[in-house]
Structures are given as structure tokens and as C-alpha cells.
C-alpha positions as a Markdown table, in Angstrom:
| # | Residue | x | y | z |
|---|---|---|---|---|
| 1 | Unk | 0.0 | 0.0 | 0.0 |
| 2 | Unk | 2.8 | 2.4 | 0.8 |
| 3 | Unk | 4.4 | 1.8 | -2.6 |
| 4 | Unk | 1.1 | 2.4 | -4.3 |
| 5 | Unk | 0.5 | 5.6 | -2.4 |
| 6 | Unk | 4.1 | 6.7 | -3.2 |
| 7 | Unk | 3.5 | 6.1 | -6.9 |
| 8 | Unk | 0.2 | 7.9 | -6.8 |
| 9 | Unk | 1.8 | 10.9 | -5.1 |
| 10 | Unk | 4.7 | 10.9 | -7.5 |
| 11 | Unk | 2.4 | 10.7 | -10.5 |
| 12 | Unk | 0.3 | 13.5 | -9.1 |
| 13 | Unk | 3.4 | 15.7 | -8.6 |
| 14 | Unk | 4.6 | 15.0 | -12.1 |
| 15 | Unk | 1.1 | 15.8 | -13.6 |
| 16 | Unk | 0.9 | 18.9 | -11.4 |
| 17 | Unk | 4.2 | 20.1 | -12.8 |
| 18 | Unk | 3.2 | 19.3 | -16.4 |
| 19 | Unk | -0.1 | 21.1 | -16.0 |
| 20 | Unk | 1.7 | 24.1 | -14.5 |
| 21 | Unk | 4.2 | 24.2 | -17.4 |
| 22 | Unk | 1.4 | 23.8 | -19.9 |
| 23 | Unk | -0.4 | 26.8 | -18.3 |
| 24 | Unk | 2.8 | 28.8 | -18.5 |
| 25 | Unk | 3.2 | 27.9 | -22.1 |
| 26 | Unk | -0.4 | 28.9 | -22.9 |
| 27 | Unk | 0.2 | 32.2 | -21.2 |
| 28 | Unk | 3.4 | 32.8 | -23.1 |
| 29 | Unk | 1.7 | 31.8 | -26.3 |
| 30 | Unk | -1.1 | 34.3 | -25.6 |
| 31 | Unk | 1.5 | 37.0 | -25.0 |
| 32 | Unk | 3.4 | 36.1 | -28.1 |
| 33 | Unk | 0.2 | 36.2 | -30.3 |
| 34 | Unk | -0.8 | 39.5 | -28.7 |
| 35 | Unk | 2.6 | 41.0 | -29.4 |
| 36 | Unk | 2.6 | 39.7 | -33.0 |
| 37 | Unk | -0.8 | 41.3 | -33.6 |
| 38 | Unk | 0.4 | 44.6 | -32.2 |
| 39 | Unk | 3.8 | 44.5 | -34.0 |
| 40 | Unk | 2.3 | 43.6 | -37.3 |
| 41 | Unk | -0.2 | 46.4 | -37.1 |
| 42 | Unk | 2.5 | 48.9 | -36.4 |
| 43 | Unk | 4.9 | 47.7 | -39.1 |
| 44 | Unk | 2.2 | 47.2 | -41.7 |
| 45 | Unk | 0.6 | 50.6 | -41.1 |
| 46 | Unk | 0.8 | 53.0 | -44.1 |
| 47 | Unk | -1.4 | 55.7 | -42.5 |
| 48 | Unk | 1.1 | 56.8 | -39.8 |
| 49 | Unk | 4.8 | 57.0 | -39.8 |
| 50 | Unk | 6.7 | 54.8 | -37.3 |
| 51 | Unk | 9.2 | 56.4 | -34.9 |
| 52 | Unk | 12.6 | 54.8 | -34.8 |
| 53 | Unk | 12.2 | 54.6 | -31.0 |
| 54 | Unk | 9.1 | 52.4 | -31.5 |
| 55 | Unk | 10.9 | 50.1 | -33.9 |
| 56 | Unk | 13.9 | 49.7 | -31.6 |
| 57 | Unk | 11.6 | 48.9 | -28.7 |
| 58 | Unk | 9.8 | 46.3 | -30.8 |
| 59 | Unk | 13.1 | 44.8 | -31.8 |
| 60 | Unk | 14.2 | 44.5 | -28.1 |
| 61 | Unk | 10.8 | 42.9 | -27.3 |
| 62 | Unk | 11.2 | 40.4 | -30.2 |
| 63 | Unk | 14.2 | 38.8 | -28.5 |
| 64 | Unk | 11.8 | 37.0 | -26.1 |
| 65 | Unk | 10.0 | 35.3 | -29.0 |
| 66 | Unk | 10.8 | 32.7 | -31.6 |
| 67 | Unk | 13.5 | 34.1 | -33.9 |
| 68 | Unk | 12.1 | 32.3 | -36.9 |
| 69 | Unk | 8.7 | 34.0 | -36.6 |
| 70 | Unk | 7.7 | 36.0 | -39.7 |
| 71 | Unk | 6.7 | 39.0 | -37.6 |
| 72 | Unk | 9.9 | 38.9 | -35.5 |
| 73 | Unk | 12.0 | 38.8 | -38.7 |
| 74 | Unk | 10.1 | 41.7 | -40.2 |
| 75 | Unk | 10.4 | 43.8 | -37.1 |
| 76 | Unk | 14.2 | 43.2 | -36.8 |
| 77 | Unk | 14.8 | 43.9 | -40.5 |
| 78 | Unk | 12.8 | 47.2 | -40.4 |
| 79 | Unk | 14.5 | 48.2 | -37.2 |
| 80 | Unk | 18.0 | 47.5 | -38.7 |
| 81 | Unk | 17.2 | 49.4 | -41.9 |
| 82 | Unk | 15.7 | 52.4 | -39.9 |
| 83 | Unk | 18.7 | 52.5 | -37.6 |
| 84 | Unk | 21.2 | 52.5 | -40.5 |
| 85 | Unk | 19.2 | 55.2 | -42.2 |
| 86 | Unk | 19.2 | 57.4 | -39.1 |
| 87 | Unk | 22.9 | 56.9 | -38.6 |
| 88 | Unk | 23.7 | 58.0 | -42.1 |
| 89 | Unk | 21.5 | 61.0 | -41.9 |
| 90 | Unk | 22.9 | 62.0 | -38.6 |
| 91 | Unk | 26.4 | 61.8 | -40.1 |
| 92 | Unk | 25.4 | 64.3 | -42.8 |
| 93 | Unk | 23.9 | 66.7 | -40.3 |
| 94 | Unk | 26.6 | 66.6 | -37.7 |
| 95 | Unk | 29.5 | 66.9 | -40.1 |
| 96 | Unk | 27.9 | 69.7 | -42.0 |
| 97 | Unk | 28.2 | 67.8 | -45.3 |
| 98 | Unk | 26.4 | 69.5 | -48.1 |
| 99 | Unk | 24.2 | 67.5 | -50.4 |
| 100 | Unk | 22.4 | 68.3 | -53.6 |
| 101 | Unk | 18.6 | 68.4 | -53.8 |
| 102 | Unk | 18.7 | 65.2 | -55.8 |
| 103 | Unk | 20.6 | 63.5 | -53.0 |
| 104 | Unk | 18.4 | 64.9 | -50.3 |
| 105 | Unk | 15.3 | 63.7 | -52.1 |
| 106 | Unk | 16.7 | 60.3 | -52.6 |
| 107 | Unk | 17.6 | 60.1 | -48.8 |
| 108 | Unk | 14.2 | 61.3 | -47.6 |
| 109 | Unk | 12.4 | 59.1 | -50.2 |
| 110 | Unk | 14.1 | 56.1 | -48.6 |
| 111 | Unk | 12.8 | 57.1 | -45.2 |
| 112 | Unk | 9.3 | 57.5 | -46.7 |
| 113 | Unk | 9.6 | 54.0 | -48.2 |
| 114 | Unk | 10.5 | 52.7 | -44.7 |
| 115 | Unk | 7.6 | 54.7 | -43.4 |
| 116 | Unk | 9.8 | 56.0 | -40.5 |
| 117 | Unk | 10.2 | 59.3 | -38.8 |
| 118 | Unk | 12.9 | 60.8 | -36.4 |
| 119 | Unk | 14.6 | 64.1 | -35.8 |
| 120 | Unk | 17.1 | 63.4 | -38.6 |
| 121 | Unk | 14.3 | 62.9 | -41.1 |
| 122 | Unk | 12.6 | 66.1 | -40.0 |
| 123 | Unk | 15.8 | 68.0 | -40.3 |
| 124 | Unk | 16.6 | 66.9 | -43.8 |
| 125 | Unk | 13.0 | 67.3 | -44.9 |
| 126 | Unk | 12.9 | 70.9 | -43.6 |
| 127 | Unk | 16.3 | 71.6 | -45.2 |
| 128 | Unk | 14.9 | 70.4 | -48.5 |
| 129 | Unk | 11.8 | 72.6 | -48.2 |
| 130 | Unk | 14.0 | 75.6 | -47.3 |
| 131 | Unk | 16.1 | 75.1 | -50.4 |
| 132 | Unk | 13.0 | 74.8 | -52.6 |
| 133 | Unk | 11.6 | 78.0 | -51.1 |
| 134 | Unk | 14.9 | 79.7 | -51.7 |
| 135 | Unk | 14.9 | 78.6 | -55.4 |
| 136 | Unk | 11.4 | 80.2 | -55.8 |
| 137 | Unk | 12.7 | 83.4 | -54.4 |
| 138 | Unk | 15.7 | 83.3 | -56.8 |
| 139 | Unk | 13.4 | 82.9 | -59.8 |
| 140 | Unk | 11.2 | 85.8 | -58.5 |
| 141 | Unk | 14.1 | 88.2 | -57.9 |
| 142 | Unk | 14.7 | 88.5 | -61.7 |
| 143 | Unk | 18.5 | 87.9 | -61.5 |
| 144 | Unk | 18.4 | 85.9 | -64.7 |
| 145 | Unk | 17.1 | 88.9 | -66.6 |
| 146 | Unk | 19.4 | 91.3 | -64.8 |
| 147 | Unk | 16.6 | 92.9 | -62.9 |
| 148 | Unk | 17.9 | 92.7 | -59.4 |
| 149 | Unk | 20.4 | 94.7 | -57.5 |
| 150 | Unk | 23.8 | 93.3 | -56.5 |
| 151 | Unk | 22.9 | 93.6 | -52.8 |
| 152 | Unk | 19.9 | 91.3 | -53.3 |
| 153 | Unk | 22.0 | 88.7 | -55.2 |
| 154 | Unk | 24.7 | 88.8 | -52.6 |
| 155 | Unk | 22.2 | 88.2 | -49.8 |
| 156 | Unk | 20.7 | 85.2 | -51.7 |
| 157 | Unk | 24.2 | 83.7 | -52.3 |
| 158 | Unk | 25.2 | 84.2 | -48.6 |
| 159 | Unk | 22.0 | 82.6 | -47.4 |
| 160 | Unk | 22.6 | 79.6 | -49.6 |
| 161 | Unk | 26.1 | 79.1 | -48.1 |
| 162 | Unk | 24.5 | 78.0 | -44.9 |
| 163 | Unk | 22.2 | 75.4 | -46.4 |
| 164 | Unk | 22.7 | 71.6 | -45.9 |
| 165 | Unk | 20.8 | 71.0 | -49.2 |
| 166 | Unk | 22.3 | 72.9 | -52.1 |
| 167 | Unk | 21.1 | 74.2 | -55.4 |
| 168 | Unk | 24.3 | 74.9 | -57.2 |
| 169 | Unk | 22.7 | 75.6 | -60.6 |
| 170 | Unk | 20.8 | 78.5 | -59.2 |
| 171 | Unk | 23.9 | 79.8 | -57.4 |
| 172 | Unk | 25.7 | 79.8 | -60.7 |
| 173 | Unk | 23.0 | 81.9 | -62.2 |
| 174 | Unk | 23.2 | 84.3 | -59.3 |
| 175 | Unk | 27.0 | 84.6 | -59.6 |
| 176 | Unk | 26.6 | 85.1 | -63.3 |
| 177 | Unk | 24.2 | 88.0 | -62.5 |
| 178 | Unk | 27.0 | 89.5 | -60.5 |
| 179 | Unk | 29.2 | 89.7 | -63.6 |
| 180 | Unk | 29.7 | 93.1 | -65.2 |
| 181 | Unk | 27.1 | 95.1 | -66.9 |
| 182 | Unk | 27.2 | 98.3 | -68.9 |
| 183 | Unk | 30.3 | 99.8 | -70.5 |
| 184 | Unk | 32.0 | 100.0 | -67.1 |
| 185 | Unk | 31.5 | 96.2 | -66.6 |
| 186 | Unk | 30.5 | 96.7 | -63.0 |
| 187 | Unk | 27.6 | 94.8 | -61.2 |
| 188 | Unk | 23.9 | 95.7 | -61.6 |
| 189 | Unk | 23.4 | 98.5 | -59.1 |
| 190 | Unk | 21.4 | 101.7 | -58.8 |
| 191 | Unk | 19.4 | 103.1 | -61.7 |
| 192 | Unk | 19.8 | 100.9 | -64.8 |
| 193 | Unk | 18.5 | 101.3 | -68.3 |
| 194 | Unk | 18.0 | 98.4 | -70.7 |
| 195 | Unk | 18.7 | 98.6 | -74.4 |
| 196 | Unk | 16.1 | 96.8 | -76.5 |
| 197 | Unk | 18.6 | 96.7 | -79.4 |
| 198 | Unk | 21.5 | 94.7 | -77.8 |
| 199 | Unk | 19.7 | 93.4 | -74.7 |
| 200 | Unk | 22.4 | 94.9 | -72.4 |
| 201 | Unk | 21.8 | 96.9 | -69.2 |
| 202 | Unk | 23.6 | 100.2 | -68.5 |
| 203 | Unk | 24.1 | 102.3 | -65.5 |
| 204 | Unk | 22.2 | 105.6 | -66.1 |
| 205 | Unk | 25.1 | 107.8 | -65.1 |
| 206 | Unk | 27.5 | 105.9 | -67.4 |
| 207 | Unk | 25.4 | 106.7 | -70.5 |
| 208 | Unk | 24.3 | 110.1 | -69.3 |
| 209 | Unk | 20.7 | 109.2 | -68.8 |
| 210 | Unk | 18.7 | 109.8 | -65.7 |
| 211 | Unk | 15.3 | 108.3 | -64.7 |
| 212 | Unk | 13.3 | 111.3 | -65.9 |
| 213 | Unk | 15.0 | 111.2 | -69.3 |
| 214 | Unk | 14.6 | 107.4 | -69.6 |
| 215 | Unk | 10.8 | 107.7 | -69.2 |
| 216 | Unk | 10.7 | 109.7 | -72.5 |
| 217 | Unk | 12.5 | 106.9 | -74.5 |
| 218 | Unk | 10.5 | 104.2 | -76.2 |
| 219 | Unk | 13.7 | 102.2 | -76.8 |
């Protein structure tokens, strides 16, 4: 009888342990499925950009789950790509490296494709917008037609020198506008009069014409 009782107790203990382990596994499985649903919703979302901090947090959490899981693999890959993108962008910003608009657009487009956001992304996106706004002002200033003063051109060039995202073609146009006009070959400054015949601009004093006299000429 003692042997039978011992066996029964041992069997009960084993079964109790197995049941406890099974309950723990069910709880862990429930947590895993809940995490997968949450992580998949975040990574698959196209409506809202994902912060890199969120991706990093998900990647840390994924270490507790099966590494072969499709969701775990997706989270880790996205986190690695996002971290690498942010590091490259940070390098550009911190070192003061200047990049063209084409390069800036390619970099920000990559972040858009990853559907991520971070301070580096915001900085480069704002820098790109600033340069685009500057280009619009360059076109409006009339430098290409010789219709702006040298001071305005100089201010635009100096402003551009502080940009992360560059527009060198427009800078070249501005510098060209700084080249000599008139018979004196000095910059566009003060009262200027344009010649419809040759297309050149002349300083009024250099050709002996003041503003009042100029209004009387048709050409």
C-alpha cells in the first residue's frame, strides 16, 4: 500500500508540474500572439509613420519570441534598416556635409519608403523645403534677366552658403548675374536702363541718362 501511495503521489506531482508548465506555455503563447498582432499592425501601417524609437523597442521585445517567426523577422529587419538610415542622416547633419537636392530627395524618399520618422528625417525634410523655397525666391528676384540689385543677389548667395541641401545651378545663375554690366562692366546696381537693341543693361550715369529722361524713350 505504501508503494502504491508513493506512486500515486509521484504521479500527481509530475502531472501537477506538467499542468503548471502547460499553463505557463499557454500564457506565453497568448502574450506572443498579442505581441505579433500589435507589432504587425505597427509595421504594416501606411497611415502613420513609425518612430525609430518604437521600432527599436519592438526589436528589443522580439528577442523574447521565436527568432524564426515571420513577424519577428520583419520587425528586426525594419529596425535595422531604420537605424542604419538614421545613422547615415545623422552623419550628414553633424559633419555639416552639403548634399544636392537630388541626394536629399533620394535620402528622404528612402525614409518615406521605410515609413519612419525621427529628428534626422525632420531636419533633412525641412532643409529640402528651405532650399526649394529659396529657389522660388531666386526665380522671382529677376536675377536671370538682370533685374535685381547686386545687394539682393549677394544676400541670396550668402543665405545659400548656410544650407545643408544645395542648389548649385541657381547659385551659378546668381553669380553670373554678379558679372559686369554696362560699358563699365560693374555689377547691376542703382538706376539701370535696358537697351532693346542689344539686350544689355547700362548704368544711367554711365550713359548720361537719368530716370526722368529714360521715361521719355520708347527704346
